[in-house]
C-alpha positions in Angstrom: 107.5 -25.4 48.1 104.7 -22.8 48.1 104.4 -20.3 50.9 101.7 -20.8 53.6 99.6 -18.0 52.2 99.5 -19.4 48.6 95.8 -20.3 49.0 94.9 -16.7 50.0 97.0 -15.2 47.1 95.5 -17.6 44.5 92.1 -17.0 45.9 92.2 -13.3 45.2 93.8 -13.7 41.8 91.2 -16.1 40.6 88.1 -14.7 42.4 86.8 -13.4 39.1 86.9 -17.0 37.7 84.7 -18.3 40.5 82.3 -15.4 40.0 82.2 -16.1 36.2 81.2 -19.7 36.9 78.5 -18.4 39.2 77.2 -16.2 36.4 77.1 -19.1 34.1 75.0 -21.1 36.5 72.4 -18.3 37.0 72.3 -16.9 33.4 69.1 -17.9 31.6 70.5 -17.3 28.1 73.8 -16.4 26.4 72.8 -12.7 26.1 72.3 -12.4 29.8 75.6 -14.2 30.4 77.5 -11.7 28.1 75.8 -8.7 29.8 76.7 -9.8 33.3 80.2 -10.8 32.3 80.9 -7.3 31.0 79.5 -5.6 34.0 81.7 -7.7 36.3 84.9 -7.3 34.3 84.7 -3.5 33.9 83.9 -2.0 37.3 85.1 1.4 36.2 82.5 1.6 33.5 78.7 1.6 33.2 76.9 -0.2 30.3 73.7 1.4 29.2 71.3 0.5 26.4 69.6 2.4 23.6 65.8 1.7 23.0 66.9 -0.6 20.1 69.1 -2.6 22.5 72.5 -1.3 21.5 75.1 -1.2 24.3 76.9 2.1 25.1 79.9 1.8 27.4 80.6 5.0 29.4 82.9 5.9 32.3 81.3 5.6 35.8 79.5 8.8 36.7 78.4 9.5 33.1 75.1 11.2 32.6 72.5 11.2 29.7 74.4 14.0 27.9 77.5 11.8 27.8 75.3 9.0 26.5 73.8 11.2 23.8 77.3 12.3 22.5 78.4 8.6 22.6 75.5 7.8 20.3 76.3 10.6 17.8 77.6 14.2 18.0 74.4 15.6 16.5 72.3 13.7 19.0 74.3 15.3 21.8 74.1 18.8 20.3 70.3 18.6 20.0 69.6 16.9 23.3 66.8 18.5 25.4 65.9 15.7 27.7 66.2 12.0 28.5 64.2 9.1 29.6 65.9 6.6 31.9 64.1 3.3 32.1 61.0 5.0 30.8 61.0 7.9 33.2 62.0 11.5 32.3 65.0 12.4 34.4 67.3 15.4 34.7 70.2 15.5 32.3 72.7 15.5 35.1 71.5 12.2 36.5 74.3 9.6 36.9 73.7 6.5 34.9 73.8 3.0 36.3 74.6 -0.4 34.8 71.8 -1.8 32.7 69.9 1.5 32.3 67.9 2.0 29.2 68.3 5.6 28.0 66.2 7.3 25.4 67.5 10.7 24.3 64.9 13.4 23.5 66.1 15.8 20.8 65.0 19.1 19.2 66.3 20.7 16.0 66.1 24.1 17.8 68.4 23.0 20.6 72.1 23.8 20.8 74.7 22.7 23.4 74.3 24.3 26.8 77.5 25.7 28.2 76.4 24.5 31.7 76.6 20.9 30.6 80.3 21.0 30.9 79.9 21.1 34.7 78.6 17.6 34.9 79.7 15.6 31.8 82.6 13.3 32.3 83.6 12.1 28.8 86.2 13.9 26.7 84.0 13.7 23.6 81.1 15.6 25.3 83.4 18.2 26.8 85.2 18.8 23.5 81.9 19.3 21.6 80.5 21.7 24.2 83.7 23.7 24.4 83.9 23.9 20.6 80.3 25.3 20.4 81.0 27.9 23.1 84.1 29.1 21.3 82.3 29.3 18.0 79.3 31.2 19.6 81.6 33.6 21.4 83.6 34.3 18.3 80.4 35.0 16.4 79.4 37.6 19.0 82.9 39.2 18.9 82.6 39.4 15.1 79.2 41.2 15.4 80.6 43.6 18.0 83.8 44.2 16.0 81.9 45.0 12.9 79.7 47.5 14.7 82.7 49.3 16.2 84.5 49.4 12.9 81.4 50.6 11.0 81.1 53.5 13.5 84.8 54.3 13.4 84.9 54.4 9.6 81.7 56.4 9.3 83.1 59.1 11.7 85.9 59.6 9.2 83.6 59.7 6.2 84.4 56.2 4.9 82.4 53.1 4.4 83.6 50.0 6.2 84.3 46.8 4.2 86.4 43.8 5.2 88.3 44.1 1.9 89.7 47.4 3.2 91.3 45.4 6.1 93.3 43.1 3.9 96.1 45.6 3.4 96.7 46.0 7.2 96.6 42.4 8.3 100.4 42.1 8.7 100.4 45.3 10.8 98.1 43.7 13.4 99.5 40.1 12.9 96.0 38.8 11.9 95.6 35.8 9.7 92.5 37.2 7.9 90.0 40.0 8.0 87.6 38.2 10.4 90.4 37.6 12.9 91.1 41.4 12.9 87.4 42.1 13.4 87.4 39.7 16.4 90.4 41.5 17.9 88.4 44.7 17.8 85.3 43.0 19.3 87.4 41.6 22.1 88.8 45.0 22.9 92.4 44.2 21.9 92.2 47.0 19.3 90.1 50.1 18.9 88.2 51.1 15.8 90.5 54.1 15.5 93.6 52.0 15.5 92.3 50.1 12.4 91.0 53.2 10.6 94.4 55.0 11.1 96.2 51.9 9.7 94.0 51.8 6.7 94.2 55.5 6.1 97.6 56.7 7.4 96.9 60.3 6.5 94.2 60.4 9.2 96.7 59.4 11.9 99.0 62.2 10.8 96.2 64.7 11.0 95.1 63.4 14.4 98.7 63.8 15.7 98.8 67.4 14.5 95.4 68.0 16.1 96.6 66.6 19.4 99.7 68.7 19.3 97.8 71.9 18.7 94.7 71.3 20.8 96.3 69.2 23.6 93.6 66.5 23.4 93.6 63.0 24.9 92.4 64.2 28.2 95.7 65.9 29.2 95.8 69.7 28.9 98.7 71.9 29.7 97.8 75.1 31.5 101.1 76.9 31.3 100.7 80.6 30.5 102.9 80.2 27.4 100.4 77.7 25.9 98.7 79.3 22.9 95.0 79.1 22.6 92.7 79.7 19.7 90.9 83.0 19.8 87.8 82.8 22.0 88.7 79.2 23.2 88.3 78.9 26.9 89.8 76.4 29.3 87.2 73.7 30.2 87.9 74.0 34.0 87.5 77.1 36.2 89.6 77.6 39.3 92.9 76.0 38.2 96.2 77.3 39.4 98.2 78.8 36.4 101.2 76.8 35.5 100.0 73.4 36.6 99.2 70.5 34.3 95.7 69.0 34.6 94.4 65.5 33.8 91.1 63.7 34.5 91.1 60.9 37.1 90.8 57.4 35.7 88.9 56.2 38.7 85.7 58.3 38.2 86.0 59.7 34.7 84.5 63.2 35.4 82.2 64.6 32.7 80.8 68.1 32.1 77.8 68.4 34.4 79.5 66.6 37.3 80.5 68.4 40.4 84.3 68.3 40.5 87.3 69.0 42.7 91.0 69.0 42.0 93.8 67.3 44.0 97.2 68.8 43.7 100.1 66.2 43.5 103.7 67.2 43.4 105.2 66.5 40.0 101.9 65.5 38.5 99.8 68.7 38.6 96.1 68.6 39.3 93.9 65.5 39.1 90.2 66.2 38.5 87.8 64.0 40.4 84.0 63.9 40.7 82.9 65.1 44.1 81.6 61.7 45.1 84.7 59.7 44.0 85.7 57.2 46.6 89.4 57.9 46.0 89.0 61.3 47.7 88.9 59.6 51.1 92.7 59.2 51.1 93.1 63.0 50.8 90.7 63.8 53.7 93.6 64.8 56.0 95.2 67.1 53.4 92.8 69.9 52.8 95.6 72.1 51.5 95.8 69.9 48.4 92.1 70.4 47.4 91.0 72.9 44.8 87.4 74.0 44.3 86.8 73.7 40.6 83.9 73.9 38.1 83.3 73.2 34.5 83.8 76.1 31.9 81.9 74.4 29.0 79.5 76.2 26.8 76.3 74.4 25.6 77.4 74.7 22.0 80.8 73.1 22.6 81.2 69.8 20.7 84.2 68.4 22.6 83.9 64.8 23.6 84.9 63.3 26.9 85.5 59.8 28.1 82.7 58.1 30.1 82.9 54.6 31.6 80.1 52.2 32.3 79.9 48.7 33.7 77.4 46.3 32.1 76.0 42.9 33.1 74.2 41.3 30.2 72.8 37.9 29.3 75.1 35.4 27.6 72.9 35.1 24.5 73.5 35.3 20.8 73.7 38.9 19.4 73.7 40.5 22.9 77.0 42.2 22.3 75.8 43.5 18.9 72.6 44.9 20.5 74.7 46.9 23.0 76.7 48.6 20.2 73.6 49.4 18.2 71.9 51.0 21.2 75.1 53.1 22.0 75.5 54.1 18.3 71.8 55.2 18.0 72.3 57.5 21.0 75.4 59.0 19.3 78.0 57.5 21.6 81.3 56.2 20.4 82.8 53.0 21.9 86.6 53.5 22.3 87.3 50.4 24.4 85.5 47.3 25.7 86.8 44.8 28.2 85.1 41.6 29.4 85.9 41.3 33.1 83.9 38.2 33.9 82.1 35.5 31.9 80.0 32.6 33.0 77.4 30.5 31.1 74.6 32.9 32.0 76.1 36.4 32.0 78.9 38.7 30.7 80.3 41.4 32.9 82.2 44.1 31.0 83.6 47.7 31.2 82.8 49.9 28.2 84.5 53.3 27.5 82.3 55.7 25.5 83.0 59.1 24.1 80.1 61.4 25.1 79.5 65.2 25.3 78.6 65.4 29.0 77.0 63.6 31.9 73.5 64.0 30.5 74.6 62.3 27.3 76.0 59.4 29.2 72.9 59.2 31.4 70.7 58.9 28.2 72.8 56.1 26.9 72.6 54.2 30.3 68.8 54.6 30.3 68.6 53.3 26.7 70.7 50.3 27.6 68.6 49.5 30.7 65.6 49.3 28.4 67.2 46.5 26.4 65.9 43.0 27.3 69.4 41.5 27.1 70.8 43.9 29.7 70.7 42.8 33.4 72.2 46.0 34.8 74.1 49.1 33.7 75.9 51.5 36.0 78.4 54.3 35.6 81.8 53.0 36.6 83.2 54.6 39.8 86.5 52.8 40.2 
């Protein structure tokens, strides 16, 4: 014997059958019956039509970009606009059942990274992400080649990708292009690669560092030998204390500077306007009044750091390196700190002679159309 609520249970279970019979009564032809049947049976989908009458099934919430990629991958890649039921509508417009969608394409168009924010199909997302990865890799290749060209040229060699084949195992790179990309991304420096290709240069650099105390750390002990006529770059230091330049402000010749004495670490050199100095305001006994002791003819290089915001466009990274190279700066490190579909934010370390040299590079970068802003890093 059926339970008292059997009518209610069967009613819910077979409601779709009654609705199907209702559609049959009102449909004017078999095509209309088929269309309405599909729309009723798949409530989690929308069914749209091409101008030729082909049906495209999409998830609910899909937009014209999803539709374009469902038609064909190349149609999606070249999509610049869409007409929905004869009217031009934004590409992010949600589609409804029965919409006729005409995709407008252009051979000059490429996938826009911002599309990923509103597409819902996996196919569309996959194609957009693939394009972004490919475009980003191309920019890193351009940047890496520019850095390596500069590094090899400084040592008197011409850069070729063939020269990298012998050091691929050292850097665990599958091929020469992957190694160039690692340099462009900032995982490796140009000097790292040059030293690996020409090991004798690394040995010479190590000897030079041992003799000249380079790498921004200088021992000021009285017993440290100096070359005849070679003066210490800083005036006012206490004899016997080690000295190093602060990583927060990267002082350069031409900056006003002060020293902070730290037990066990020696003297840290800061620019006079460095924000880090505020924490030592209550300890005046730790401050040293210092100045640069650099002659105009000195050719020593110092590390300057800048922050750059640039447009996320093809060849933007390559243009930056070209501008810096033309102004005789040497990029030693580059790190992308933030990336969105419109802009890159990055930190670039550059070897320069003095603050005037760095200022000239900043001015040249600001004149580049792809650059949104350039500032000297202060933290």
